[in-house]
N, C-alpha and C positions, 0 to 999 in steps of 0.2 A: 173726467174722461181722458183728457189729453195727457194728464200726469201719468195715468196707468199705461196709456199707449207709449208714452216716451220711455217709461221704465221697461216696458216690454221690448221696445226697439233696441235699447241698450243691451239688454240680455240676449236678444236674438242675434244681434251683430257679433257679440262676444262668443256665443256658441257656434256661429257660422264660421268664424275664423279658426276654430279649433279642429283637431283631427283625432280620430280614434273612437273606440266603442263607447267610452264614457261620454264623449262630446256628442256623439250621435243621439244617445239616449237623452241628453240635456236638450237637444234641438227638438226632438219629438215632444218632450214635456212642455217646452215653450209654446209649441204650436197648439197643443191642447189647451193650455192656459189662455192663449190668445183668443181662442174661440169663446171660452167662458167669459173673459173680460169684455169681448165685443157685445155679448148679449146683456151683460150687467150695465155697460155704459149706454146701450141703446135705450133701455127702459128707465135708466136713472132712478133705480129703486133705492131709497135711503136706508130702508131696513137691511139692505144688502151690503152697506158700507163695511161692517165688521168682516164679512166674508171677503170683500174686495181687499181689505187690509191684509187678511191672511194670505190671499193669493199674491199680493205684491211682495210680501215677505218671502213667499215661495220662489217668486221670480228672482229676487236678489240672491237667494241661496243657490238656485240652479245656475245663475250666472257665475257665482263663486266656484261651484264645482266645475263649470265649463272652463274657467280661466285658470284654475289652480295648477294643472299640469304644466302650463306654459310658464308659470311663475316659479314653481319649485323644481322642474326638470333640469334647468341649467345648473342650479346649485347641486342637485344630485349627481349629474354627469361630471361636474367638476370635482366632487368628492370622490367618486369612483376612480377618475383619472389620477387624482393625487394618491389614492391608496395603491393603485397599480404601480405608479412611479416609485413609491416608497418601497414596495415589495421588490421591484426590479433592482433598486439601488442596494437593498439589503442582500439580495442574491449576488450582486456584483462584488460587494465588499466581502461577503463570505468566501467567494471564490478566490479573491485576491489574498485573503488571510490564509487560505489553505495553500496557495502557491508559495507564499512567504514562509510558512512553516516547513513546506517541502524543501525549499531552498536552504533554510536554516539547518535542517537535518542533513542535507547533502554536504553542506559546508562542514558540519561536525564530523560526518563520516570521513570526508577527505582529509580533514585535519588529523584525525586519529590514524588514518592510513599513512599519511606523511610522517607522523611521529614514529610509527612502527618501522617504516622504511629507513628513516634517518638513524634510528637506533641500531638497526641491522648494519647499515653502512659504517657507522662509527665503531662498532664492536667486532665486526668480521672483516679482517684485512684480506682474507682469501678472495673476496668478491672482486678485487681489482686484478686478479690473475686472469689471463686471457681464456683459460679453459672453463672458468666458472660462469654459469648462467643463472641469473636470478629470475624467478618465475612467481607469478601471483596465483594464489589459489582461487579458482573460479567457483567451484562447486564442491560441497562436502557430501559425498554419496554414502554416508553412513547408514547402516541398518543394524538391527540387533546383533548380527554376526559378521556382516561384510563391511569392511572399513576401507574406503578408498577416497581419493580426492582427484579432482580435475584441475590441471594447471594450464596456463595460457601460453605454453611453449610446446612446439611439436617438431616434426621432421624439418620444417623450414629453418629451425634454429639449431639443427644438428642433433636433436634428441633421438635416441634409439632405444629399443626395447632392451631391458636388463640394466640400464644405468641406475646407479644408486642415487637416492634423493635425500638431501640433508636439510636439517634445520640448524643453522649455525654449523657447528662441528659434529652434530649428533645425527646418526643414521635414523631415518624415519620410515623408509620403504624403498621400493624400486619401481621403475617404469615397466608397466605390463601391457600398455597399449599406446600407440602413437597415431596421431592425425597430423594433418599439415600444420595446423595452428594450435593444437591442444594435445595433451597426453593424460593418461590415467595413471595414478600412482597407487600401488597396493601397499597399504600401511602395515607395519610390523604386527599390529594387533588384529589383523584380519584373520579369519578362520583358516584361510588357505595359505597363510604365510608361514614358512619354515626356513630358518637360516642357521648355519653352523656358527657357534660362538665359543669363546674361551673366557675363563675368569679365574680368579684366585692366584696365589703365589706359585702353585704348581702347574698353572696353565690347564686347568681341567677343561675338557672338551664336552660340548653338549649341543643340543638342537633347541633353539628358541622357537616355540610354536605359538602362533596367535590363537586366541580363544574367543575373540569377539568382544572381550572386555577391555578394560583400561591397562591391564597387566598381563602380557604374555607369559608363558610358563616354560621352564627348563625341562627338557625331556632327554632320554637316552644318557643319563648320567651313569658314572661307574657304579657298580653294584654296591649297595650299602653306603654310598656317599651321602653325607649330610651337608646341605647347603647352608652356609653361614649368611646371616643378614648383613647388609651394608658393604657388599663386595661389588666392585665395578665389573660390568660385562662388556666385552668387545667382540667385533666380528673376528672370526679366525681365518677367513679367506679360503677355506678348504673346498668351497663349492665352485670356485673359479668365477664367481659373480662379483663378490665384494672383495676389495683389498683388505688385508688384515689390519686390525688396530683401530677400526672406527668405533667410537664409544656409542653405546646403545642405552644403558640404564644401570640400575643398581639392584642387587638382590634384596628380596623381602621374604616374609614368611611364606610357607607353602610352595616353595620353589618358584615363586613368581618374581617378575622383574619389573620394577617401576621405571618406565621410560624417562630418559632425560628431557625429552620433548613431548609436551602434551598434544596428541594428534588433533583434538578438538579445537585447539587454540591457534592453529596455523593460519597465517595471513600470506607469508612469503616463504618460499623454499628455494633451495639452490641445487643445481645439478652440475657435477664435475664431469665434463666430457672426457677428461684424461683418465678417469677411473673405470671406463667401460672395459670389462674383461671378457664378457661372454654375452652374445646377443640372445641366444635361445636357452631356455632352462625349463 
């Protein structure tokens, strides 16, 4: 009798020290078992020993259920904490890797920009003249027919509407809009671009008209004139905007002109302040 009561006492104290729904159920189960054990021990019925044995086994198992959360919960909590810690560390490392890649790309971009600028400075001696302004292309505002760029020089630098814009010694367009710190350049291949040009040994006069493509077209040629391929085209200066003799491109088939400077590849351009001839046009 005392053995059963001792077993019950151990299980009861174990369940009493636990918290939660499972532990409360265990406590109620122990109380019911206690009542049964009390009657069995009171009458000391030997034929009830197998039943008493089964009940004792039940007490041990109930005690195990009552104590299991307290034994396994710390390990579970520690595992979850470690998992969260690993996840946070992975997120941190991933972010650092992204930052590193971004910095690497920035370095590559700046390196390429410096190479382009160095190449320009080494090959274009006119940049050291006081009237020449070097400007960086900020935005390429190309659309299927409208071709223009935004540069990082404006009225603060003395830029005025109508000034020619060059890539090295090649004409690429003119200033059509100025702001304090930026300007818009209308390129030669823009649909709205028209400039008087001259080409050939006889100095044939024509109008170079932008068509939105990569090669502007020669118009208003002498009647019946056949344009030969491979002839250099220059500004004529008859519009009062550009000085004569600025190289533009070379004639190709279908009266088209392949520009010496590829508009889509511009990184830096230059503006010659001394070549301003006419502000409005």
